[in-house]
C-alpha positions in Angstrom: 71.3 -30.0 14.4 68.5 -29.8 16.3 69.3 -27.9 19.0 70.8 -25.3 16.1 66.7 -25.0 15.0 65.3 -24.5 18.9 67.6 -21.4 18.9 67.0 -20.4 15.5 63.1 -20.7 15.9 63.4 -17.7 18.7 63.5 -15.8 15.7 60.5 -14.7 14.6 59.1 -13.5 11.4 59.8 -9.4 12.3 63.5 -10.7 11.8 62.8 -12.0 8.8 61.7 -8.6 7.3 64.5 -6.9 8.9 66.8 -9.2 6.9 66.7 -6.2 4.3 69.3 -4.7 6.6 71.9 -6.9 5.4 73.2 -7.6 1.9 73.6 -11.8 2.6 74.6 -12.9 -1.1 76.8 -10.3 -0.9 78.6 -11.4 2.6 78.6 -14.9 1.9 80.6 -13.8 -1.8 83.3 -12.5 1.0 83.4 -14.9 3.1 83.8 -18.0 0.3 81.2 -19.7 2.0 77.4 -19.9 1.3 75.0 -21.2 3.9 72.2 -23.9 4.8 70.6 -21.8 6.8 71.0 -18.1 5.8 69.1 -17.0 9.5 72.8 -18.1 11.0 74.1 -15.8 9.1 72.2 -13.0 9.9 72.2 -13.9 13.4 76.2 -13.7 13.7 75.9 -10.3 12.3 73.8 -8.9 15.1 74.9 -6.7 17.7 73.8 -6.3 20.6 72.9 -2.9 20.1 70.2 -4.0 17.7 68.5 -5.9 19.6 67.3 -3.4 22.6 64.0 -3.5 20.6 63.3 -5.9 21.2 65.3 -8.3 22.8 62.9 -11.3 23.4 62.5 -11.8 19.9 66.1 -10.6 18.2 69.2 -12.3 20.1 72.0 -10.4 19.8 75.6 -12.6 18.5 76.7 -12.6 22.0 76.2 -16.8 22.1 77.7 -17.4 18.7 80.5 -15.2 19.8 81.3 -17.3 22.9 81.1 -20.5 20.7 83.3 -18.8 17.4 86.5 -18.2 19.8 86.9 -21.9 21.1 86.2 -23.2 17.5 88.8 -20.2 16.4 91.4 -21.8 19.2 91.1 -25.4 18.3 91.7 -25.1 14.1 94.3 -22.4 14.8 95.9 -24.5 17.8 95.9 -27.9 15.4 97.7 -26.1 12.6 100.0 -24.7 14.5 100.8 -27.9 16.1 100.9 -29.0 12.3 103.1 -26.6 11.2 105.6 -26.1 14.1 106.8 -30.1 15.1 109.9 -28.3 16.1 108.2 -25.1 18.7 107.5 -25.9 22.6 104.7 -25.3 23.7 105.3 -21.5 25.2 105.7 -20.4 21.9 103.3 -22.1 20.0 100.5 -20.5 22.4 102.5 -17.1 22.3 102.0 -17.4 18.4 98.5 -18.9 19.2 97.6 -15.6 20.9 98.6 -13.0 18.0 96.7 -14.9 15.9 93.3 -15.3 17.4 93.2 -12.1 19.7 90.9 -8.9 19.2 93.4 -6.6 17.1 93.7 -9.3 15.0 90.5 -10.9 14.1 89.5 -7.1 14.2 92.4 -6.9 11.1 91.3 -9.2 9.2 87.4 -8.9 9.1 88.5 -5.4 8.0 90.3 -7.0 5.7 87.4 -9.0 4.1 84.8 -5.9 4.4 82.6 -7.4 7.0 82.0 -4.6 9.3 79.6 -2.5 6.6 77.3 -5.5 6.9 76.9 -6.3 10.7 73.2 -4.9 12.3 73.7 -2.4 14.5 71.1 0.5 16.6 71.7 4.2 14.7 72.8 5.1 17.7 76.2 2.8 18.1 76.4 3.1 14.3 76.9 7.1 14.8 79.0 6.6 17.6 81.7 4.9 15.5 80.8 1.1 16.1 81.8 -0.5 12.7 85.3 1.0 13.8 85.5 -0.6 16.8 88.1 -3.9 17.0 85.7 -5.4 20.4 82.6 -5.7 17.8 84.3 -6.1 14.7 86.0 -9.8 16.5 82.9 -10.4 18.2 81.5 -10.9 14.9 84.5 -12.0 13.0 83.9 -15.3 16.0 80.3 -14.6 16.1 80.1 -15.8 11.6 83.0 -18.8 12.4 80.3 -19.9 14.4 77.6 -19.5 13.0 79.9 -21.8 10.2 80.8 -24.5 11.7 77.2 -24.9 13.0 76.1 -24.4 9.5 78.6 -26.6 8.1 80.2 -28.7 10.0 84.5 -28.5 11.4 85.9 -28.8 7.7 83.7 -25.9 6.2 85.2 -23.7 9.7 87.7 -24.6 9.2 88.8 -23.8 5.5 87.4 -20.1 6.6 89.8 -20.3 8.9 92.6 -21.2 7.4 91.6 -18.6 4.4 91.0 -16.0 5.7 92.9 -15.9 9.0 95.9 -18.1 9.1 97.3 -17.3 5.4 97.6 -13.8 6.4 99.7 -15.1 9.6 102.8 -13.0 8.8 101.1 -10.0 8.1 99.8 -9.9 11.4 102.5 -11.3 13.3 104.7 -9.1 12.3 101.9 -5.3 12.9 103.2 -3.8 15.4 99.9 -3.6 16.7 100.7 -6.9 17.8 103.1 -5.7 20.5 102.6 -6.0 23.7 104.1 -3.1 25.1 102.9 -4.9 29.2 104.8 -7.3 28.5 108.6 -5.2 27.4 107.8 -3.1 30.2 108.1 -6.0 32.6 111.1 -7.4 30.6 112.4 -4.1 31.5 112.1 -3.3 34.9 112.8 -6.3 35.4 116.2 -6.3 33.8 117.1 -3.5 36.2 115.7 -5.5 39.3 112.8 -3.1 39.7 109.4 -3.7 41.5 106.2 -4.1 38.7 105.0 -2.1 37.0 100.9 -0.5 38.9 98.6 0.1 36.2 95.6 2.4 37.7 92.7 3.7 35.7 92.6 7.2 36.4 89.2 8.0 34.2 86.4 6.4 33.1 84.3 8.9 30.6 81.2 8.3 28.0 78.5 5.9 27.6 78.5 2.1 28.0 78.6 2.1 24.0 81.4 4.6 24.0 83.1 3.9 27.0 86.7 5.9 27.4 89.4 4.8 30.3 92.2 6.9 31.3 95.9 4.9 32.6 98.1 5.7 34.5 101.4 3.6 34.8 103.7 3.8 37.6 107.1 2.7 38.1 108.4 2.9 42.0 105.8 5.1 42.4 106.3 7.6 39.9 104.1 8.2 36.4 106.6 7.0 33.7 103.2 6.9 30.9 99.3 7.3 30.1 97.0 6.0 28.1 93.8 6.2 26.7 91.6 3.6 24.7 87.4 2.3 24.8 88.7 -0.8 26.6 90.9 -0.9 29.7 93.6 -3.1 27.9 94.1 -0.7 25.1 94.5 2.4 27.8 97.0 0.2 29.8 98.6 -0.9 26.9 99.5 2.4 25.4 100.3 3.4 28.9 103.2 0.9 28.7 103.9 2.2 25.3 104.5 5.7 26.4 106.7 4.7 29.7 108.4 2.3 27.4 109.5 5.3 25.1 109.9 7.6 27.9 112.6 4.6 30.0 114.5 4.5 26.8 114.9 7.5 26.0 116.6 8.4 29.7 119.1 5.1 29.3 
């Protein structure tokens, strides 16, 4: 834990006073885990927009996000492997991808009420940061990392299985989990058509509130258009639009 404490020593008294921004007791209740070191929890809830006024003394949760992604992947992979002895590697990989992605993690974070406790800048808050899946899912990953650092792998496993894995059937059957780009690729390949081409045709808004517009072309013809806060989201929406268009004509 010495490395953890050394990292946390960067958080000065200024950030300790900022603890009033978050009801840490309430967060721990919704997580079902109580921290030995609440500074880890506070850090996991701190979005980079909140740190801009004093980045040296108020780090964001981005490093925790990196670690949490790996912890989530390990626990979910291990549980899927144990629970599904007859599933092949490809199916296990696809199932894991549906459980550990931005959509699924944001859905779980929203279900337990995590977004209302995030520390965002006033600008990010006003622009809808508490409803942005990328911010919410990153925070969930950060919280998992904080639990892992505070209580070890068994503590992280308990929270992940209880909050995420028990919701797996709902997540796996959610329309939001459909891979429209993959479905479009399968459709055109089945017709012997070359791969679809995605093109970002516009990019607008400030860094914290980007909006991308993407067209998807099949055989040089625009078949769909999508708009989203990330290129990936816009591409998925463009693919969904193309699928509706192409299937309605078949």
